[in-house]
C-alpha positions in Angstrom: 104.1 105.3 99.4 107.2 105.2 97.3 105.9 104.8 93.8 109.0 103.3 92.3 109.0 100.6 94.9 105.4 99.9 94.2 106.2 99.5 90.5 109.1 97.2 91.4 106.8 95.0 93.5 104.6 94.6 90.5 107.6 93.6 88.4 108.7 91.1 91.0 105.3 89.4 91.1 105.1 89.2 87.3 108.7 87.8 87.1 107.7 84.9 89.4 104.9 84.0 87.1 107.4 83.1 84.4 108.7 80.2 86.5 105.3 78.6 86.9 104.7 78.6 83.1 107.1 75.7 82.8 104.5 73.0 82.2 102.8 75.1 79.6 106.1 75.7 77.8 107.8 72.3 78.3 106.3 70.7 75.1 107.8 73.5 72.9 111.3 72.8 74.2 111.6 75.5 76.9 113.1 73.8 79.9 112.9 75.0 83.6 116.5 76.3 83.3 115.5 78.6 80.5 112.9 80.4 82.7 114.5 80.1 86.2 115.5 83.7 86.0 111.9 84.5 87.0 112.8 83.3 90.5 114.6 86.6 90.8 111.3 88.1 91.6 111.5 86.5 95.0 114.9 88.0 95.6 113.5 91.4 94.7 110.6 90.9 97.2 113.0 90.0 100.0 115.3 93.0 99.4 112.2 95.3 99.1 110.8 93.8 102.4 114.0 94.5 104.3 114.0 98.1 102.9 110.3 98.8 103.6 110.4 97.4 107.1 113.3 99.7 108.1 111.9 102.6 106.1 108.5 102.5 107.8 109.5 101.5 111.4 112.5 103.8 111.4 110.2 106.8 111.2 107.6 105.8 113.7 109.2 103.1 116.0 106.0 101.1 116.6 105.8 98.8 119.6 106.6 95.2 119.0 102.9 94.2 119.5 101.6 96.8 117.0 104.2 96.0 114.5 103.5 92.2 114.6 99.8 92.8 114.6 100.0 94.9 111.5 102.2 92.3 109.8 99.7 89.5 110.7 96.8 91.5 109.3 98.7 92.2 106.1 100.0 88.6 105.5 97.8 86.1 107.2 94.2 86.4 106.1 94.7 85.9 102.3 97.4 83.3 102.9 95.2 81.3 105.2 92.2 81.5 102.9 94.2 80.2 99.9 96.0 77.6 102.0 92.6 76.2 103.2 91.4 76.2 99.6 94.4 74.1 98.5 93.9 71.8 101.4 90.3 71.3 100.4 91.4 70.5 96.8 93.9 68.0 98.2 91.1 66.3 100.1 88.6 66.3 97.2 90.9 65.7 94.2 94.3 64.6 95.4 95.4 63.7 91.9 95.5 67.4 91.1 98.2 68.1 93.7 100.8 65.3 93.4 103.1 66.5 96.2 100.5 67.9 98.7 99.2 65.6 101.4 96.0 66.6 103.1 97.3 65.9 106.6 96.1 68.0 109.5 99.5 68.3 111.0 100.8 69.7 107.8 97.9 72.1 107.6 98.6 73.3 111.2 102.3 73.9 110.4 101.4 75.7 107.2 99.0 78.0 108.9 101.6 78.7 111.7 104.5 79.3 109.2 106.4 76.3 110.5 108.6 74.7 107.8 108.4 71.0 107.2 109.5 68.5 104.5 106.9 67.4 101.9 106.8 64.0 100.2 108.9 65.4 97.3 111.7 66.4 99.7 110.9 70.2 99.4 110.6 72.4 102.5 107.3 73.9 101.5 103.9 74.4 103.1 100.6 73.2 101.6 100.6 76.3 99.4 104.0 75.7 98.0 104.7 79.4 97.5 104.4 79.9 101.2 108.1 78.9 101.7 108.8 82.6 101.0 106.3 83.7 103.7 108.0 81.4 106.2 111.1 83.5 105.7 109.1 86.7 105.8 107.4 85.9 109.1 110.7 84.7 110.5 112.1 88.1 109.6 109.1 90.0 111.0 109.3 88.1 114.3 112.9 89.1 115.0 112.5 92.6 113.6 109.5 93.1 115.9 111.5 92.0 118.9 114.4 94.3 117.8 112.1 97.3 117.7 112.2 97.3 121.5 115.7 98.8 121.2 114.9 100.9 118.1 118.0 101.6 115.9 120.3 99.4 118.0 117.7 96.6 117.8 117.6 96.8 114.0 121.3 96.5 113.8 121.2 93.5 116.2 118.6 91.8 113.9 120.8 92.4 110.9 123.9 91.0 112.7 121.8 88.0 113.9 120.8 87.1 110.4 124.4 87.4 109.2 125.4 85.1 112.1 122.8 82.6 111.2 124.1 82.4 107.6 127.7 82.1 108.9 126.7 79.3 111.3 124.9 77.6 108.4 128.0 77.8 106.2 130.1 76.3 109.0 127.6 73.5 109.7 127.1 72.6 106.1 130.7 71.5 106.0 129.7 68.7 108.4 127.9 65.7 107.1 125.8 65.7 110.3 124.1 68.9 109.4 121.2 67.3 107.5 118.1 68.7 109.3 116.2 70.5 106.5 114.5 72.9 108.8 117.8 74.0 110.4 119.3 74.4 106.9 116.2 76.4 105.9 116.7 79.0 108.7 120.5 79.3 108.1 120.3 79.7 104.3 122.2 82.6 102.7 118.9 83.9 101.3 118.4 85.6 104.7 121.1 88.1 103.7 118.7 89.6 101.2 116.6 91.0 104.1 119.9 92.4 105.4 120.7 94.0 102.1 117.3 95.7 102.1 117.7 96.8 105.8 121.0 98.4 104.9 119.4 100.3 102.0 116.6 101.5 104.2 119.0 102.7 106.9 121.0 104.7 104.3 117.8 106.0 102.8 116.7 107.5 106.1 120.0 108.8 107.3 120.3 112.6 106.8 124.1 112.4 106.4 123.5 110.1 103.3 121.0 112.4 101.7 123.4 113.5 99.0 123.9 109.9 97.8 120.3 109.7 96.8 119.8 113.2 95.4 123.2 114.0 93.8 124.2 110.7 92.3 124.1 111.3 88.5 120.8 110.1 87.1 122.6 108.2 84.4 124.4 106.2 87.1 121.1 105.4 88.8 119.6 104.2 85.5 122.7 102.1 84.9 122.2 100.5 88.4 118.6 99.6 87.6 119.4 98.4 84.1 122.6 96.6 85.0 121.0 95.0 88.1 118.1 93.7 86.0 120.4 92.4 83.4 122.4 90.5 86.0 119.2 89.3 87.8 117.9 87.9 84.5 121.2 86.8 82.9 123.2 85.2 85.7 120.8 82.3 86.3 121.4 81.2 82.7 125.1 80.7 83.6 124.0 78.4 86.5 126.6 79.8 88.9 127.8 77.6 91.8 127.4 80.6 94.1 124.3 80.9 96.3 121.3 82.9 94.9 121.9 85.5 97.7 125.0 86.5 95.7 124.1 86.1 92.0 120.5 87.4 92.3 120.4 89.0 95.8 123.1 91.6 95.0 121.6 92.5 91.6 118.2 92.9 93.3 119.8 95.2 95.9 121.3 97.2 93.0 117.9 97.6 91.4 116.2 98.7 94.6 118.9 101.2 95.3 118.7 102.6 91.7 114.9 103.0 91.7 115.1 104.8 95.1 117.7 107.2 93.7 115.5 107.9 90.7 112.5 108.5 93.1 114.5 111.0 95.1 115.6 112.8 91.9 112.0 113.1 90.6 112.0 110.2 88.1 108.8 108.5 89.4 106.5 105.9 88.0 103.1 107.5 87.9 100.9 105.1 85.9 97.8 104.3 87.9 97.6 100.7 86.7 101.3 100.0 87.5 100.7 101.3 91.1 97.6 99.1 91.3 99.6 96.1 90.3 102.1 97.0 93.0 99.3 97.1 95.6 97.9 93.8 94.3 101.4 92.1 94.0 100.8 89.9 97.1 97.5 88.7 95.8 99.0 88.1 92.3 101.9 86.2 93.9 99.6 83.9 95.9 96.9 83.3 93.2 98.9 83.0 90.0 99.7 79.3 90.2 95.9 78.6 89.9 95.8 80.5 86.7 99.0 79.1 85.2 98.0 75.5 86.0 94.5 76.0 84.6 96.0 77.4 81.4 98.3 74.4 81.2 95.5 71.9 81.6 93.5 73.8 79.0 96.3 73.6 76.5 96.9 69.9 77.2 93.2 68.8 77.0 92.5 70.9 73.9 95.5 69.4 72.0 97.4 72.7 71.7 100.8 71.2 71.2 102.4 73.3 68.5 104.9 75.8 69.6 102.9 78.7 68.2 99.7 77.7 69.9 101.3 77.2 73.3 103.3 80.4 73.1 100.2 82.3 72.2 98.7 81.3 75.5 101.5 83.0 77.5 100.1 86.5 77.2 96.6 85.0 77.8 97.9 83.5 81.0 99.5 86.8 82.1 96.2 88.6 81.5 94.4 86.0 83.6 97.0 86.3 86.4 96.7 90.0 86.5 92.9 90.1 86.4 92.6 87.4 89.0 95.2 89.0 91.3 93.7 92.5 91.1 90.2 91.1 91.6 91.2 89.1 94.7 93.1 92.2 96.0 90.1 94.5 95.6 87.3 92.2 96.4 88.8 89.9 99.1 92.2 91.1 100.4 91.5 94.7 101.1 88.0 94.2 102.6 89.3 91.5 104.9 92.2 93.7 106.1 89.9 96.7 106.5 87.4 94.6 108.5 90.1 93.2 110.8 91.6 96.6 111.5 88.2 98.0 112.3 87.3 95.1 114.5 90.6 95.4 116.4 90.2 99.1 116.7 86.7 98.8 118.1 87.8 96.1 120.5 90.6 98.3 121.8 88.2 101.2 122.3 85.7 99.1 124.2 88.4 97.4 126.4 88.2 98.3 130.1 91.1 100.1 131.7 94.1 97.8 132.0 92.8 95.6 129.2 94.0 95.5 125.6 
């Protein structure tokens, strides 16, 4: 475990929460553009994911099957559980979910991580946050295939993602390139995985060890602080560049800086911070339930003054953290542990030539 990366995962999850407080904050004059910087948490997650996948696989080179199985165990159970819960809500109380249609074909695509277009025009699954997981699973699929050729395979995956983005840029110049799913899989945000992969390769390479250990600590701190300042500040300028540039590159700077600090002994050691890092996936998937519940509470109780609604923000954050950690400890971890044990037992009991 890299403690600083765990802390950064916690920060990324808590950044995303800001975006989904928009309905709570709208009556006090805070518009979505004022809090869109919270979306930078997703960019941090993608860069971290690219790094972690190279960092872990580059030391053990698991088989394609084992790698993909581990990713499925890590991602699928909690996501499926919450997706099914949202689908049930859409069936029982459709007015609560204005853009979610309880269609079985949409449910099947959501569970299979296949993008589709919702009624509001967004390329999102039933659990709207799952658009990021569609990218993650796409990345894992090709990374798993690339592991067959080890280091050369990882390079091929990175080049393939770059090629997809270039192809998308070329096709976007054509009016005929309107298919939303094709645009989804050629979006520049794919480059953020490549950024993370490059950081991971440099982190593992013995010839680059001096970069991580001898870079002045002040410079590493400046990379983290400057990267965070850009990550938060640039969205306010509403640049015309893609987010892979104006938030992806700052996210890569932050990840690089915290890794340098880790190698130099400046390590986050708070137990609660590391727990939040462990629970970041659960926090990410469950926080909209808390933020929407807090918004409805404020609306129905008549809390319309700026002071009253702003006072609910720390309450909402507390609820998000408590809910996410509880789901992580009581649902996510036990499910993953049970699945791993069940698969291990099945493999042990399989006859020769079987699994």
